[in-house]
Backbone as CSV, one residue per row, in Angstrom:
resi,resn,N_x,N_y,N_z,CA_x,CA_y,CA_z,C_x,C_y,C_z
1,MET,91.477,113.057,148.781,90.229,113.339,148.088,90.147,112.521,146.795
2,LYS,88.968,112.222,146.443,88.728,111.493,145.207,88.788,112.458,144.025
3,PRO,89.049,111.948,142.820,89.155,112.843,141.647,87.902,113.691,141.413
4,LEU,86.741,113.127,141.651,85.512,113.892,141.443,85.391,115.033,142.456
5,GLU,85.859,114.783,143.658,85.830,115.849,144.659,86.810,116.966,144.297
6,TRP,87.976,116.602,143.720,88.932,117.614,143.258,88.295,118.467,142.162
7,LEU,87.604,117.806,141.250,86.961,118.524,140.152,85.869,119.456,140.681
8,LYS,85.096,118.983,141.632,84.039,119.823,142.207,84.624,121.033,142.932
9,ALA,85.720,120.802,143.669,86.355,121.909,144.380,86.944,122.918,143.396
10,LEU,87.532,122.419,142.314,88.098,123.299,141.296,87.010,124.115,140.604
11,TYR,85.884,123.475,140.299,84.780,124.193,139.665,84.169,125.220,140.626
12,GLU,84.072,124.832,141.860,83.497,125.752,142.848,84.369,127.004,143.013
13,THR,85.706,126.802,142.894,86.626,127.925,143.050,86.625,128.828,141.824
14,PHE,86.688,128.224,140.626,86.818,129.022,139.402,85.550,129.062,138.552
15,GLY,84.808,127.990,138.517,83.655,127.895,137.629,82.424,128.627,138.104
16,THR,82.162,128.580,139.378,80.961,129.228,139.896,81.004,130.739,139.715
17,PRO,82.097,131.427,140.076,82.086,132.881,139.887,82.230,133.291,138.419
18,TYR,82.907,132.484,137.621,83.148,132.831,136.200,82.801,131.638,135.304
19,PRO,81.540,131.333,135.111,81.191,130.111,134.369,81.629,130.134,132.906
20,ARG,81.409,131.221,132.200,81.767,131.252,130.772,83.269,131.305,130.568
21,ILE,83.939,132.128,131.319,85.395,132.253,131.174,86.077,130.943,131.560
22,SER,85.594,130.306,132.622,86.208,129.040,133.029,85.961,127.954,131.977
23,LEU,84.789,127.963,131.344,84.502,126.996,130.279,85.454,127.205,129.100
24,ILE,85.652,128.453,128.704,86.569,128.752,127.596,87.996,128.338,127.965
25,ALA,88.406,128.611,129.196,89.751,128.241,129.631,89.943,126.724,129.617
26,VAL,88.927,125.986,130.077,89.013,124.522,130.073,89.068,123.997,128.645
27,MET,88.294,124.587,127.745,88.308,124.152,126.341,89.670,124.418,125.713
28,ILE,90.270,125.576,125.993,91.589,125.896,125.444,92.643,124.943,125.997
29,LEU,92.612,124.698,127.311,93.572,123.763,127.909,93.402,122.345,127.347
30,GLY,92.156,121.936,127.141,91.907,120.608,126.551,92.428,120.515,125.125
31,ALA,92.248,121.590,124.356,92.742,121.588,122.981,94.265,121.554,122.949
32,ILE,94.893,122.311,123.837,96.362,122.306,123.887,96.876,120.925,124.288
33,PHE,96.273,120.343,125.306,96.701,119.014,125.755,96.471,117.965,124.660
34,GLY,95.298,117.990,124.043,95.000,117.028,122.976,95.922,117.205,121.785
35,GLY,96.179,118.455,121.401,97.086,118.713,120.276,98.504,118.269,120.575
36,ALA,98.966,118.527,121.793,100.311,118.097,122.172,100.426,116.579,122.162
37,LEU,99.398,115.901,122.652,99.397,114.444,122.649,99.398,113.901,121.217
38,TRP,98.632,114.537,120.336,98.554,114.107,118.936,99.889,114.315,118.221
39,LEU,100.539,115.458,118.461,101.845,115.718,117.849,102.914,114.767,118.382
40,PHE,102.838,114.428,119.661,103.768,113.461,120.229,103.612,112.098,119.548
41,ALA,102.381,111.674,119.345,102.127,110.401,118.655,102.648,110.450,117.220
42,ALA,102.469,111.589,116.546,102.955,111.729,115.168,104.469,111.614,115.101
43,LYS,105.172,112.200,116.077,106.634,112.103,116.081,107.087,110.676,116.354
44,GLN,106.381,109.955,117.193,106.740,108.564,117.460,106.563,107.705,116.213
45,VAL,105.485,107.947,115.477,105.251,107.193,114.240,106.328,107.546,113.212
46,GLU,106.701,108.814,113.139,107.749,109.235,112.206,109.080,108.564,112.556
47,LYS,109.393,108.446,113.843,110.613,107.746,114.255,110.580,106.295,113.810
48,ASP,109.434,105.645,113.975,109.307,104.249,113.565,109.514,104.093,112.064
49,HIS,108.948,105.012,111.283,109.105,104.950,109.833,110.555,105.205,109.429
50,GLN,111.218,106.136,110.101,112.624,106.406,109.793,113.489,105.202,110.141
51,ALA,113.162,104.512,111.215,113.937,103.336,111.614,113.794,102.222,110.587
52,THR,112.592,102.043,110.043,112.409,100.986,109.052,113.027,101.373,107.718
53,LEU,113.054,102.664,107.394,113.649,103.088,106.134,115.172,103.104,106.194
54,SER,115.742,103.295,107.375,117.188,103.392,107.479,117.870,102.034,107.462
55,THR,117.136,100.945,107.732,117.759,99.627,107.663,117.987,99.282,106.202
56,PRO,119.211,98.904,105.858,119.506,98.627,104.453,118.789,97.366,103.991
57,SER,118.228,97.447,102.839,117.566,96.276,102.278,118.578,95.515,101.434
58,ARG,118.437,94.248,101.404,119.343,93.421,100.619,118.893,93.443,99.169
59,ALA,119.711,94.012,98.354,119.371,94.097,96.936,119.811,92.825,96.252
60,SER,118.991,92.352,95.388,119.349,91.160,94.651,119.969,91.562,93.323
61,GLY,120.661,90.650,92.737,121.347,90.912,91.480,120.402,90.875,90.302
62,PRO,120.946,91.010,89.118,120.103,90.996,87.926,119.539,89.601,87.670
63,ALA,118.406,89.575,87.044,117.767,88.301,86.727,118.433,87.698,85.504
64,ILE,118.823,86.448,85.620,119.478,85.756,84.515,118.661,84.510,84.203
65,THR,118.459,84.278,82.950,117.735,83.084,82.537,118.354,82.548,81.259
66,SER,118.224,81.258,81.051,118.722,80.664,79.816,117.885,79.436,79.511
67,GLY,117.778,79.137,78.254,117.020,77.970,77.841,115.543,78.269,77.666
68,ASP,114.883,77.332,77.013,113.455,77.484,76.780,112.686,77.301,78.081
69,ASN,111.678,78.119,78.252,110.768,78.041,79.400,111.472,78.103,80.758
70,SER,112.601,78.753,80.852,113.260,78.869,82.156,112.886,80.204,82.788
71,PRO,112.648,80.201,84.091,112.206,81.431,84.748,113.379,82.364,85.046
72,ALA,113.102,83.644,85.046,114.094,84.619,85.483,113.799,84.913,86.935
73,SER,114.718,84.589,87.830,114.469,84.800,89.244,115.669,85.494,89.871
74,THR,115.377,86.294,90.868,116.435,86.957,91.615,116.244,86.654,93.080
75,GLY,117.265,86.919,93.861,117.124,86.689,95.288,118.459,86.806,95.976
76,ASN,118.415,86.697,97.272,119.611,86.752,98.072,119.639,85.492,98.914
77,GLU,120.553,84.619,98.633,120.675,83.332,99.315,119.383,82.518,99.220
78,ASN,118.724,82.628,98.107,117.505,81.854,97.898,117.864,80.516,97.273
79,SER,117.085,79.557,97.550,117.236,78.262,96.921,115.981,78.010,96.106
80,ILE,116.143,77.982,94.814,114.987,77.815,93.932,115.151,76.513,93.165
81,THR,114.136,75.717,93.188,114.135,74.492,92.400,113.071,74.645,91.333
82,TYR,113.493,74.524,90.101,112.558,74.641,88.993,112.575,73.314,88.280
83,ASP,111.490,72.611,88.366,111.400,71.294,87.753,110.333,71.341,86.684
84,GLN,110.778,71.168,85.476,109.813,71.121,84.383,109.880,69.724,83.810
85,SER,109.024,68.890,84.350,109.049,67.523,83.867,108.303,67.447,82.548
86,SER,108.964,66.855,81.604,108.346,66.697,80.293,108.016,65.227,80.097
87,HIS,107.121,65.019,79.199,106.743,63.638,78.907,107.902,62.965,78.177
88,PRO,108.223,61.760,78.576,109.319,61.082,77.886,108.962,60.841,76.420
89,VAL,109.924,61.063,75.582,109.711,60.875,74.148,109.984,59.413,73.830
90,LYS,108.995,58.776,73.257,109.146,57.363,72.907,109.814,57.275,71.541
91,LYS,110.911,56.572,71.524,111.589,56.377,70.257,111.030,55.135,69.586
92,SER,110.919,55.249,68.322,110.426,54.079,67.601,111.540,53.043,67.555
93,GLU,111.134,51.798,67.757,112.124,50.720,67.774,112.536,50.406,66.349
94,PRO,113.815,50.200,66.185,114.252,49.850,64.830,113.700,48.468,64.452
95,PRO,113.464,48.263,63.175,112.904,46.970,62.773,113.898,45.829,63.082
96,LYS,113.339,44.747,63.555,114.171,43.599,63.919,114.601,42.868,62.679
97,LYS,115.843,42.478,62.710,116.348,41.672,61.578,116.157,40.227,61.921
98,GLU,115.764,39.486,60.932,115.539,38.067,61.142,116.707,37.239,60.776
């Protein structure tokens, strides 16, 4: 039988003699099924969150900096290149002796 025929046979057996009671029963069963499905999804999401929280994160050390205009950076096996190119300072040429 097709699903619609099953539904019609089920309604004919229970719904026709007791329309209001069968409607209430179907609503209660639908709410229980929907609530159970929703709680199952919530537990799956909670498991996913626990799995991501339980993985240890790599903590980096304290930030150390020295010198003028040097950045304070932290990291774990990071390679940082900080290039602060300054304009070359032109020195005045000493006077030529004749």
